[in-house]
C-alpha positions as CSV (number, residue, x, y, z in Angstrom):
1,M,4.7,-7.2,-16.7
2,Q,4.7,-9.0,-13.3
3,Q,1.7,-8.2,-11.1
4,T,2.8,-9.7,-7.8
5,G,0.4,-8.7,-5.0
6,V,-2.1,-7.0,-7.2
7,V,-5.6,-8.4,-7.4
8,V,-8.1,-7.1,-10.0
9,D,-11.6,-6.2,-8.9
10,A,-14.3,-6.9,-11.4
11,S,-14.9,-3.2,-11.9
12,G,-11.3,-2.7,-13.1
13,Y,-11.0,0.5,-11.1
14,E,-10.9,-0.6,-7.6
15,S,-8.0,-3.0,-7.1
16,T,-6.4,-4.4,-4.0
17,L,-2.8,-4.4,-3.1
18,Q,-0.8,-6.2,-0.4
19,I,1.5,-4.0,1.7
20,W,3.9,-4.7,4.5
21,V,4.1,-1.9,7.1
22,R,7.2,-1.2,9.1
23,P,6.1,1.1,12.0
24,G,8.6,3.2,14.0
25,S,11.0,3.7,11.2
26,S,13.3,6.7,11.2
27,H,11.6,8.1,8.1
28,T,8.6,7.4,5.9
29,R,9.4,5.5,2.7
30,V,7.3,3.5,0.2
31,G,9.4,1.1,-1.9
32,G,11.0,-2.3,-2.0
33,E,9.5,-5.6,-1.2
34,H,8.8,-7.8,1.8
35,A,7.5,-11.3,1.1
36,G,6.0,-10.2,-2.2
37,A,4.3,-7.2,-0.7
38,L,5.1,-3.5,-1.2
39,A,7.1,-2.3,1.7
40,V,5.8,0.9,3.5
41,A,8.0,2.2,6.3
42,V,6.4,4.9,8.6
43,A,7.7,6.9,11.5
44,A,4.4,6.4,13.4
45,K,4.2,3.8,16.1
46,A,1.8,0.9,15.9
47,V,-0.5,2.4,18.5
48,D,-4.2,3.1,18.0
49,G,-4.0,2.8,14.2
50,A,-1.5,5.5,13.8
51,A,0.9,3.4,11.7
52,T,-1.9,2.2,9.5
53,D,-3.1,5.8,8.9
54,A,0.4,6.9,8.2
55,A,0.9,4.0,5.8
56,L,-2.2,4.7,3.8
57,T,-1.3,8.4,3.5
58,A,2.2,7.6,2.4
59,L,0.9,5.0,-0.1
60,A,-1.6,7.5,-1.6
61,Q,1.2,10.0,-2.1
62,A,3.6,7.4,-3.6
63,L,0.9,6.2,-6.0
64,E,-0.2,9.8,-6.8
65,V,-3.8,9.3,-5.9
66,P,-6.0,11.3,-3.4
67,R,-5.9,10.0,0.1
68,R,-9.6,9.0,-0.2
69,G,-8.5,6.7,-3.1
70,V,-6.7,4.3,-0.7
71,W,-8.4,2.5,2.1
72,L,-7.9,-0.5,4.4
73,V,-9.6,-3.7,3.4
74,R,-8.0,-6.2,5.9
75,G,-5.2,-6.3,8.5
76,A,-5.9,-3.3,10.8
77,A,-3.7,-4.8,13.6
78,A,-1.2,-6.7,11.4
79,R,1.9,-5.6,9.6
80,Q,0.7,-7.3,6.4
81,K,-2.4,-5.4,5.1
82,I,-4.6,-5.5,2.1
83,V,-5.6,-2.1,0.8
84,G,-8.0,-1.0,-1.8
85,V,-6.8,1.5,-4.4
86,N,-9.0,3.4,-6.8
87,L,-6.9,2.9,-9.9
88,P,-7.3,0.7,-12.9
89,S,-5.5,-2.6,-12.2
90,Q,-2.9,-2.2,-15.0
91,E,-2.0,1.3,-13.9
92,L,-1.7,0.1,-10.3
93,A,0.5,-2.7,-11.3
94,R,2.7,-0.4,-13.3
95,R,3.1,2.1,-10.4
96,V,3.7,-0.7,-7.9
97,N,6.4,-2.2,-10.1
98,V,8.2,1.1,-10.2
99,L,8.0,1.5,-6.4
100,K,9.2,-2.1,-5.8
101,G,12.3,-1.3,-7.9
């Protein structure tokens, strides 16, 4: 199973994931790929962190984890972000592969 974009933390339960956020989209959608990262389109504009918050919420729903189980690690003002996800690395990779299609 390919694990593009997934980095395993030593704990095995907090992994990081690279996402590409597309703010100002007509609808919120998690899926597909952009430059190896999981694509997350959100309707929120990239103003005052609204797009980042919307992307984290959408990602949590798509990965079927509580919102508190997804957090920003790096890239607050960038479209490319690194997020932490409270899932075992193998399970995260499986779910991301499904979303990437």
